[in-house]
C-alpha positions as CSV (number, residue, x, y, z in Angstrom):
1,X,19.4,-7.1,-6.6
2,X,17.7,-8.5,-9.7
3,X,15.1,-6.2,-11.2
4,X,11.5,-7.1,-10.4
5,X,9.5,-8.5,-13.3
6,X,5.7,-9.0,-13.6
7,X,4.5,-12.6,-13.6
8,X,0.8,-12.9,-13.6
9,X,-1.7,-10.4,-12.5
10,X,-0.5,-8.2,-9.7
11,X,2.6,-10.3,-9.0
12,X,6.2,-9.2,-9.0
13,X,9.0,-11.8,-9.0
14,X,12.6,-11.3,-8.0
15,X,15.8,-13.3,-8.2
16,X,17.1,-15.4,-5.3
17,X,13.6,-17.0,-4.8
18,X,11.9,-13.7,-4.0
19,X,8.3,-13.1,-5.0
20,X,5.4,-10.8,-4.0
21,X,1.8,-10.1,-4.8
22,X,0.2,-6.8,-3.7
23,X,-3.4,-6.6,-4.7
24,X,-7.0,-5.7,-3.9
25,X,-9.9,-8.1,-3.9
26,X,-13.0,-6.2,-5.0
27,X,-15.3,-8.1,-2.6
28,X,-13.3,-6.8,0.4
29,X,-13.5,-3.0,0.3
30,X,-11.1,-1.1,2.5
31,X,-8.4,-3.8,2.4
32,X,-5.1,-4.3,0.6
33,X,-3.4,-7.7,0.5
34,X,0.3,-8.5,0.3
35,X,1.7,-12.0,0.3
36,X,5.5,-12.3,-0.3
37,X,8.8,-14.0,0.3
38,X,11.7,-11.6,0.6
39,X,15.4,-12.4,1.0
40,X,17.5,-9.3,0.1
41,X,14.7,-6.8,-0.1
42,X,14.6,-4.2,2.6
43,X,11.8,-1.7,3.3
44,X,13.1,1.7,4.2
45,X,11.4,3.8,6.9
46,X,7.9,4.6,5.9
47,X,4.3,4.7,7.3
48,X,0.8,3.7,6.2
49,X,-2.5,5.6,6.1
50,X,-4.2,2.5,7.6
51,X,-3.2,-0.5,9.8
52,X,-0.9,-3.4,9.3
53,X,-1.8,-6.9,10.4
54,X,0.9,-9.4,9.2
55,X,1.3,-13.1,9.8
56,X,4.9,-14.3,9.3
57,X,4.8,-17.8,7.8
58,X,8.5,-18.6,7.4
59,X,11.9,-17.2,8.3
60,X,12.3,-14.1,10.4
61,X,11.2,-10.6,9.7
62,X,13.0,-7.8,11.5
63,X,10.9,-4.7,12.0
64,X,12.4,-1.4,13.0
65,X,9.9,0.6,15.1
66,X,10.2,3.9,17.0
67,X,12.5,2.9,20.0
68,X,12.6,-0.8,19.3
69,X,13.4,-3.6,16.9
70,X,11.0,-6.6,16.7
71,X,11.9,-10.0,15.3
72,X,8.9,-12.0,14.2
73,X,8.9,-15.6,13.2
74,X,6.3,-18.2,12.1
75,X,3.1,-18.1,14.1
76,X,3.5,-14.5,15.1
77,X,1.4,-11.5,14.1
78,X,2.8,-8.0,13.6
79,X,0.5,-5.1,14.5
80,X,1.3,-1.6,13.3
81,X,-1.0,1.5,13.8
82,X,-1.6,4.2,11.2
83,X,1.3,6.7,10.6
84,X,3.8,4.8,12.7
85,X,7.1,4.9,10.9
86,X,8.8,1.5,10.5
87,X,11.3,-0.4,8.4
88,X,11.6,-4.1,7.6
89,X,14.3,-6.5,6.6
90,X,15.2,-10.2,6.7
91,X,16.4,-11.4,10.1
92,X,18.0,-14.6,8.8
93,X,19.8,-15.4,5.6
94,X,16.9,-17.3,4.1
95,X,14.7,-14.2,4.4
96,X,11.0,-14.2,5.5
97,X,7.6,-15.1,4.1
98,X,4.4,-13.4,5.3
99,X,0.8,-12.7,4.5
100,X,-0.2,-9.2,5.3
101,X,-3.6,-7.4,5.6
102,X,-3.7,-3.6,5.3
103,X,-7.2,-2.7,6.6
104,X,-8.3,1.0,6.3
105,X,-9.1,3.1,9.3
106,X,-12.8,2.9,8.3
107,X,-12.8,-0.9,8.2
108,X,-11.1,-1.2,11.6
109,X,-13.6,1.4,13.1
110,X,-16.5,-0.6,11.7
111,X,-15.4,-3.9,13.2
112,X,-14.6,-2.1,16.5
113,X,-18.1,-0.6,16.6
114,X,-19.7,-3.9,15.8
115,X,-17.8,-5.8,18.5
116,X,-18.4,-3.2,21.2
117,X,-14.9,-1.8,21.5
118,X,-14.5,1.3,23.7
119,X,-15.2,4.7,22.0
120,X,-12.4,6.5,20.3
121,X,-10.1,5.5,17.4
122,X,-8.8,2.0,18.2
123,X,-5.1,1.3,18.2
124,X,-3.0,-1.8,18.8
125,X,-1.2,-1.9,22.1
126,X,1.3,-4.6,21.1
127,X,3.8,-4.5,18.2
128,X,3.9,-8.3,17.8
129,X,2.0,-11.2,19.4
130,X,2.5,-15.0,19.2
131,X,-0.9,-16.3,18.0
132,X,-0.7,-19.2,15.5
133,X,-4.5,-19.4,15.2
134,X,-4.7,-15.7,14.1
135,X,-1.7,-16.2,11.8
136,X,-3.6,-19.1,10.1
137,X,-6.7,-17.0,9.8
138,X,-4.8,-14.3,8.0
139,X,-3.3,-16.7,5.5
140,X,-6.8,-18.2,5.0
141,X,-8.2,-14.7,4.2
142,X,-5.6,-14.6,1.4
143,X,-6.4,-18.1,0.2
144,X,-10.2,-17.4,0.1
145,X,-9.7,-14.2,-1.8
146,X,-7.4,-15.9,-4.3
147,X,-9.9,-18.6,-4.8
148,X,-12.7,-16.0,-5.3
149,X,-14.7,-17.0,-2.2
150,X,-16.0,-13.7,-0.9
151,X,-18.1,-15.2,1.9
152,X,-15.2,-17.1,3.4
153,X,-12.8,-14.2,2.9
154,X,-15.0,-11.6,4.6
155,X,-15.9,-13.9,7.4
156,X,-12.3,-14.7,8.2
157,X,-11.2,-11.1,7.8
158,X,-13.7,-9.8,10.3
159,X,-13.0,-12.7,12.6
160,X,-9.2,-12.0,12.8
161,X,-9.6,-8.2,13.0
162,X,-12.1,-8.7,15.9
163,X,-9.7,-11.1,17.6
164,X,-6.8,-8.6,17.4
165,X,-9.0,-5.7,18.6
166,X,-10.5,-7.7,21.5
167,X,-7.1,-9.0,22.7
168,X,-4.6,-6.3,21.8
169,X,-6.2,-2.9,21.3
170,X,-7.2,0.2,23.2
171,X,-7.7,3.9,22.3
172,X,-5.1,4.9,19.6
173,X,-2.1,6.2,21.6
174,X,-1.8,10.0,21.6
175,X,1.7,11.3,21.3
176,X,2.8,14.6,22.8
177,X,5.2,17.0,21.3
178,X,6.7,20.4,22.1
179,X,4.2,23.0,20.9
180,X,6.6,25.1,18.8
181,X,8.4,22.2,17.2
182,X,5.3,20.3,16.2
183,X,3.8,23.4,14.7
184,X,6.9,24.0,12.5
185,X,7.0,20.3,11.6
186,X,3.3,20.3,10.5
187,X,3.7,23.5,8.5
188,X,6.8,22.0,6.8
189,X,4.8,18.9,5.9
190,X,2.0,20.9,4.5
191,X,4.4,23.0,2.4
192,X,6.1,19.8,1.1
193,X,2.7,18.4,0.1
194,X,1.9,21.5,-1.8
195,X,5.3,21.6,-3.5
196,X,5.8,17.9,-4.0
197,X,7.1,18.3,-7.6
198,X,9.3,21.3,-6.7
199,X,10.4,21.0,-3.1
200,X,12.6,23.6,-1.4
201,X,16.0,22.8,0.2
202,X,16.1,22.2,4.0
203,X,17.6,25.7,4.4
204,X,14.8,27.3,2.3
205,X,12.1,25.3,4.1
206,X,13.4,26.4,7.5
207,X,13.8,30.0,6.4
208,X,10.2,30.1,5.1
209,X,9.0,29.0,8.6
210,X,11.3,31.3,10.5
211,X,13.4,28.6,12.1
212,X,16.8,27.1,11.6
213,X,17.5,24.0,9.5
214,X,18.7,21.9,12.5
215,X,15.8,22.9,14.7
216,X,13.4,22.0,11.9
217,X,15.1,18.7,11.2
218,X,14.9,17.8,14.9
219,X,11.3,18.8,15.2
220,X,10.3,16.9,12.0
221,X,12.1,13.7,13.1
222,X,10.3,13.9,16.4
223,X,6.9,14.4,14.9
224,X,7.1,12.1,11.9
225,X,9.8,9.6,12.8
226,X,11.9,10.4,9.7
227,X,13.7,13.4,8.1
228,X,11.8,15.6,5.6
229,X,13.5,14.1,2.5
230,X,12.5,10.6,3.6
231,X,9.0,11.7,4.4
232,X,8.7,13.4,1.0
233,X,9.7,10.2,-0.8
234,X,7.1,8.2,1.2
235,X,4.5,10.8,0.4
236,X,5.3,10.7,-3.3
237,X,4.9,7.0,-3.3
238,X,1.6,7.2,-1.5
239,X,0.3,9.7,-4.1
240,X,1.6,7.6,-6.9
241,X,-0.4,4.6,-5.5
242,X,-3.6,6.6,-5.8
243,X,-2.8,7.6,-9.3
244,X,-2.0,4.0,-10.3
245,X,-5.2,2.8,-8.7
246,X,-7.0,5.3,-10.9
247,X,-5.4,3.8,-14.0
248,X,-2.6,6.3,-14.6
249,X,0.4,4.7,-16.4
250,X,3.5,4.5,-14.3
251,X,5.5,7.0,-16.5
252,X,2.8,9.6,-16.0
253,X,2.5,9.0,-12.3
254,X,6.2,9.4,-11.9
255,X,6.2,12.9,-13.3
256,X,2.9,13.9,-11.5
257,X,4.4,13.2,-8.0
258,X,7.8,14.7,-8.6
259,X,10.1,11.9,-9.5
260,X,12.6,12.6,-12.3
261,X,11.5,9.7,-14.4
262,X,9.9,6.3,-14.3
263,X,13.1,4.4,-13.2
264,X,13.2,6.7,-10.1
265,X,9.5,5.9,-9.3
266,X,10.2,2.2,-9.9
267,X,13.1,2.1,-7.5
268,X,11.5,4.0,-4.6
269,X,8.0,2.5,-5.1
270,X,9.4,-1.1,-5.1
271,X,11.4,-0.5,-2.0
272,X,8.5,1.0,0.0
273,X,5.5,-1.0,-1.4
274,X,7.3,-4.3,-2.1
275,X,6.3,-4.7,-5.7
276,X,6.9,-2.5,-8.8
277,X,4.4,0.1,-10.0
278,X,3.3,-1.9,-13.0
279,X,2.5,-5.0,-10.9
280,X,0.7,-2.8,-8.3
281,X,-1.4,-1.2,-11.0
282,X,-2.4,-4.6,-12.5
283,X,-3.3,-5.8,-9.0
284,X,-6.0,-3.1,-8.9
285,X,-7.1,-2.4,-12.4
286,X,-6.3,-5.5,-14.4
287,X,-4.4,-3.3,-16.8
288,X,-1.7,-4.9,-18.9
């Protein structure tokens, strides 16, 4: 795959007709925006702190979710709750184009409260819905933000979030796990977060928790939907995003989160986020 190059503020462009822009509009706090066309790019299994509301505008996106694979085409809206592990890839040779909203938990909770949603943390009850009107509203949020029209962008954003919550939401689903296994998995996660730049091996990690490697691997997969090494890469990228948003140069962010060097950060960051670190940083700070 051709390397991604920056082209304009916050934009990453690939070969084979691929392009992407991942950015933040200052007038819409609590929201990230991604508009892209991917052909060969694949997103590995990862999760988000907040929600995903994506309108597919061309081609087919194939989303791998726990226990299912969803194929989304034009007019459909993909809905993913926080911390749900998922992957994505093209479902047809020409790839897919989409406009995505990444609202924070706080933004969703605010809209839910204003629209009289039931108490509790709201969660989507559908993975994908066919709703051409909502899909158009999502693309119009992007257009209004790109045109610098905060009134239209905010109105459309709240309108489409309210529509999705009213039609496809309920209390955030609670998952149940075996008590012993979930405890080991959560302790392992905490240890990996503390030792992000110097993580132990699976054997060392299991020994420190008083369990076996295979038992820990099984418990971790059940709790987080991915093995520890995949979760650690995702966690490193999440932390790198925070550093980049604060203005940290990519080379410094790479070392701070435990990647060997900037090329390693570039590779993993681009696979998970969809744009390279430099383009991501420009989309938030305006840095060159």
